[in-house]
SEMAR-145113 format. One record per residue (C-alpha): x, y, z; residue in one letter; residue number from 1. Coordinates in Angstrom, 3 decimals, always signed. Each point is the difference from the previous one (the first is absolute). Layout:
<torti c1="X" c2="Y" c3="Z" rest="A" nr="NUM"/>
...
END
This chain:
<torti c1="+11.267" c2="+18.073" c3="+9.388" rest="M" nr="1"/>
<torti c1="+1.943" c2="-2.978" c3="-1.322" rest="V" nr="2"/>
<torti c1="+0.364" c2="-3.295" c3="+1.811" rest="G" nr="3"/>
<torti c1="+3.006" c2="-0.845" c3="+2.132" rest="S" nr="4"/>
<torti c1="+1.165" c2="-2.694" c3="-2.432" rest="A" nr="5"/>
<torti c1="+0.156" c2="+2.571" c3="-2.808" rest="Y" nr="6"/>
<torti c1="+1.959" c2="+2.381" c3="+2.227" rest="L" nr="7"/>
<torti c1="+2.671" c2="-2.675" c3="+0.383" rest="E" nr="8"/>
<torti c1="-0.177" c2="-1.385" c3="-3.529" rest="R" nr="9"/>
<torti c1="+0.086" c2="+3.207" c3="-2.033" rest="S" nr="10"/>
<torti c1="+1.511" c2="+3.138" c3="+1.565" rest="P" nr="11"/>
<torti c1="+0.174" c2="+1.663" c3="-3.424" rest="E" nr="12"/>
<torti c1="-3.674" c2="-0.791" c3="-0.607" rest="G" nr="13"/>
<torti c1="-0.887" c2="+1.500" c3="+3.381" rest="V" nr="14"/>
<torti c1="+1.941" c2="+3.148" c3="-0.905" rest="F" nr="15"/>
<torti c1="-1.919" c2="+0.367" c3="-3.281" rest="L" nr="16"/>
<torti c1="-3.307" c2="-0.787" c3="+1.704" rest="Y" nr="17"/>
<torti c1="+0.633" c2="+2.722" c3="+2.581" rest="N" nr="18"/>
<torti c1="+0.856" c2="+2.495" c3="-2.738" rest="Q" nr="19"/>
<torti c1="-3.323" c2="-0.677" c3="-1.727" rest="V" nr="20"/>
<torti c1="-1.893" c2="-0.005" c3="+3.293" rest="R" nr="21"/>
<torti c1="+1.430" c2="+3.420" c3="+0.874" rest="A" nr="22"/>
<torti c1="-1.991" c2="+1.453" c3="-2.903" rest="L" nr="23"/>
<torti c1="-3.271" c2="-0.884" c3="+1.771" rest="N" nr="24"/>
<torti c1="-1.576" c2="+1.791" c3="+2.958" rest="P" nr="25"/>
<torti c1="+0.929" c2="-1.579" c3="+3.344" rest="P" nr="26"/>
<torti c1="-2.289" c2="-2.637" c3="+1.498" rest="L" nr="27"/>
<torti c1="-1.258" c2="+0.028" c3="+3.560" rest="D" nr="28"/>
<torti c1="+1.292" c2="-3.359" c3="+1.156" rest="L" nr="29"/>
<torti c1="-1.305" c2="+0.348" c3="+3.528" rest="D" nr="30"/>
<torti c1="-3.033" c2="-1.953" c3="-1.171" rest="R" nr="31"/>
<torti c1="+0.193" c2="-2.642" c3="-2.757" rest="P" nr="32"/>
<torti c1="-2.358" c2="+0.530" c3="-2.916" rest="L" nr="33"/>
<torti c1="-2.943" c2="-2.363" c3="-0.151" rest="S" nr="34"/>
<torti c1="-1.968" c2="+0.723" c3="-3.183" rest="F" nr="35"/>
<torti c1="-2.456" c2="+1.653" c3="+2.393" rest="G" nr="36"/>
<torti c1="-1.420" c2="-3.414" c3="+0.865" rest="I" nr="37"/>
<torti c1="+1.036" c2="+0.179" c3="+3.642" rest="E" nr="38"/>
<torti c1="-1.537" c2="+3.410" c3="+0.623" rest="D" nr="39"/>
<torti c1="-3.100" c2="-0.515" c3="-2.132" rest="G" nr="40"/>
<torti c1="+0.978" c2="+2.454" c3="-2.748" rest="A" nr="41"/>
<torti c1="-0.536" c2="-2.633" c3="-2.692" rest="M" nr="42"/>
<torti c1="-3.323" c2="-1.782" c3="-0.039" rest="A" nr="43"/>
<torti c1="+0.211" c2="-3.772" c3="-0.124" rest="V" nr="44"/>
<torti c1="-2.795" c2="+0.127" c3="-2.580" rest="E" nr="45"/>
<torti c1="+2.350" c2="+1.866" c3="-2.315" rest="D" nr="46"/>
<torti c1="+2.465" c2="-2.876" c3="+0.115" rest="L" nr="47"/>
<torti c1="-2.591" c2="-2.749" c3="-0.218" rest="S" nr="48"/>
<torti c1="-1.556" c2="+1.645" c3="-3.082" rest="A" nr="49"/>
<torti c1="+3.169" c2="-0.263" c3="-2.096" rest="L" nr="50"/>
<torti c1="-0.425" c2="-2.366" c3="-2.926" rest="T" nr="51"/>
<torti c1="+3.299" c2="+0.335" c3="-1.831" rest="M" nr="52"/>
<torti c1="+3.105" c2="-2.097" c3="+0.716" rest="P" nr="53"/>
<torti c1="+1.697" c2="+1.350" c3="+3.114" rest="V" nr="54"/>
<torti c1="+3.492" c2="-0.712" c3="+1.283" rest="L" nr="55"/>
<torti c1="+1.114" c2="+1.192" c3="+3.409" rest="L" nr="56"/>
<torti c1="+3.718" c2="-0.519" c3="+0.217" rest="L" nr="57"/>
<torti c1="+1.818" c2="+0.642" c3="+3.265" rest="A" nr="58"/>
<torti c1="+3.535" c2="-0.105" c3="+1.250" rest="G" nr="59"/>
<torti c1="+0.241" c2="-2.013" c3="+3.211" rest="A" nr="60"/>
<torti c1="+2.152" c2="+2.774" c3="+1.503" rest="E" nr="61"/>
<torti c1="-2.173" c2="+2.928" c3="-1.127" rest="D" nr="62"/>
<torti c1="+0.081" c2="+2.577" c3="+2.819" rest="A" nr="63"/>
<torti c1="-2.446" c2="+2.390" c3="-1.701" rest="I" nr="64"/>
<torti c1="-2.875" c2="-2.303" c3="-0.967" rest="I" nr="65"/>
<torti c1="+0.430" c2="-3.188" c3="+2.018" rest="P" nr="66"/>
<torti c1="-0.479" c2="-3.201" c3="-1.963" rest="A" nr="67"/>
<torti c1="-2.888" c2="-0.982" c3="+2.286" rest="A" nr="68"/>
<torti c1="-1.929" c2="+3.081" c3="-1.154" rest="V" nr="69"/>
<torti c1="+0.451" c2="-0.913" c3="-3.665" rest="S" nr="70"/>
<torti c1="-1.009" c2="-3.577" c3="+0.738" rest="E" nr="71"/>
<torti c1="-3.116" c2="+1.208" c3="+1.801" rest="R" nr="72"/>
<torti c1="-0.911" c2="+2.273" c3="-2.917" rest="A" nr="73"/>
<torti c1="+0.455" c2="-2.890" c3="-2.444" rest="A" nr="74"/>
<torti c1="-2.394" c2="-2.116" c3="+2.044" rest="A" nr="75"/>
<torti c1="-2.662" c2="+2.672" c3="-0.531" rest="M" nr="76"/>
<torti c1="+0.229" c2="-0.081" c3="-3.804" rest="V" nr="77"/>
<torti c1="-1.700" c2="-2.946" c3="-1.692" rest="P" nr="78"/>
<torti c1="+2.599" c2="-2.066" c3="-1.841" rest="G" nr="79"/>
<torti c1="+2.905" c2="+2.273" c3="+0.931" rest="A" nr="80"/>
<torti c1="+3.465" c2="-1.429" c3="+0.029" rest="R" nr="81"/>
<torti c1="+2.327" c2="+0.755" c3="+2.910" rest="Y" nr="82"/>
<torti c1="+3.734" c2="-0.488" c3="-0.384" rest="V" nr="83"/>
<torti c1="+2.461" c2="+0.628" c3="+2.795" rest="E" nr="84"/>
<torti c1="+3.647" c2="+0.231" c3="-0.936" rest="I" nr="85"/>
<torti c1="+2.442" c2="-1.046" c3="+2.681" rest="A" nr="86"/>
<torti c1="+2.821" c2="+2.457" c3="+0.664" rest="E" nr="87"/>
<torti c1="-1.875" c2="+2.750" c3="-1.845" rest="G" nr="88"/>
<torti c1="-0.671" c2="+3.391" c3="+1.526" rest="G" nr="89"/>
<torti c1="-2.414" c2="+2.679" c3="-1.159" rest="H" nr="90"/>
<torti c1="+1.540" c2="+0.203" c3="-3.468" rest="S" nr="91"/>
<torti c1="+0.040" c2="-3.605" c3="-1.178" rest="V" nr="92"/>
<torti c1="-0.029" c2="+1.167" c3="-3.627" rest="Y" nr="93"/>
<torti c1="+3.411" c2="+1.598" c3="+0.657" rest="W" nr="94"/>
<torti c1="+1.499" c2="-2.519" c3="+2.418" rest="E" nr="95"/>
<torti c1="-1.047" c2="-3.249" c3="-1.665" rest="L" nr="96"/>
<torti c1="-1.162" c2="+0.877" c3="-3.522" rest="P" nr="97"/>
<torti c1="+0.139" c2="-3.589" c3="-1.276" rest="E" nr="98"/>
<torti c1="-2.426" c2="-1.212" c3="+2.675" rest="Q" nr="99"/>
<torti c1="-2.198" c2="+3.084" c3="-0.390" rest="F" nr="100"/>
<torti c1="-0.150" c2="-0.421" c3="-3.786" rest="N" nr="101"/>
<torti c1="-0.699" c2="-3.746" c3="+0.264" rest="A" nr="102"/>
<torti c1="-3.019" c2="+0.629" c3="+2.253" rest="A" nr="103"/>
<torti c1="-1.299" c2="+2.712" c3="-2.313" rest="L" nr="104"/>
<torti c1="+0.575" c2="-2.070" c3="-3.141" rest="E" nr="105"/>
<torti c1="-1.904" c2="-2.910" c3="+1.553" rest="E" nr="106"/>
<torti c1="-2.976" c2="+2.226" c3="+0.754" rest="L" nr="107"/>
<torti c1="+0.052" c2="+1.515" c3="-3.488" rest="L" nr="108"/>
<torti c1="+0.292" c2="-3.417" c3="-1.667" rest="A" nr="109"/>
<torti c1="-3.091" c2="-1.221" c3="+1.854" rest="E" nr="110"/>
<torti c1="-1.933" c2="+3.221" c3="-0.552" rest="A" nr="111"/>
<torti c1="+0.572" c2="+0.062" c3="-3.743" rest="Y" nr="112"/>
<torti c1="-0.511" c2="-3.636" c3="-0.943" rest="V" nr="113"/>
END
C-alpha cells in the first residue's frame, strides 16, 4: 500500500503501517479501486454538483486508486484542486506527512480566507 521509495526509506514506518493495516479487513487488490467512476457507480453529475472546496490528493505510486483516477475525478469537480505527490503510495498521509499536510493547509487557507 505504500510506495517503493517509502519501503526503502523507512522500514520501521512500513512495519508500523502494516501493523495498523492488519486491523482492517483485507482488500481485493485484483482490481484497483476507482471511486466507481470507471464502472458508472458514481454519477458524474454528483461530482459536478459539488460546490465546496475539494482536494484530490494522490500518491504517484498508488496501487489501489491510481493517480490518473483521482486526477480524472478532480477534473469533474468545478474548481477542484488535484495534487500528485511523487514517491507516494496509497497512504501519502503516512508516507510523506509534510507534503500531505502542506497540500491540505493550502486548501484550507484558501477556503477560509
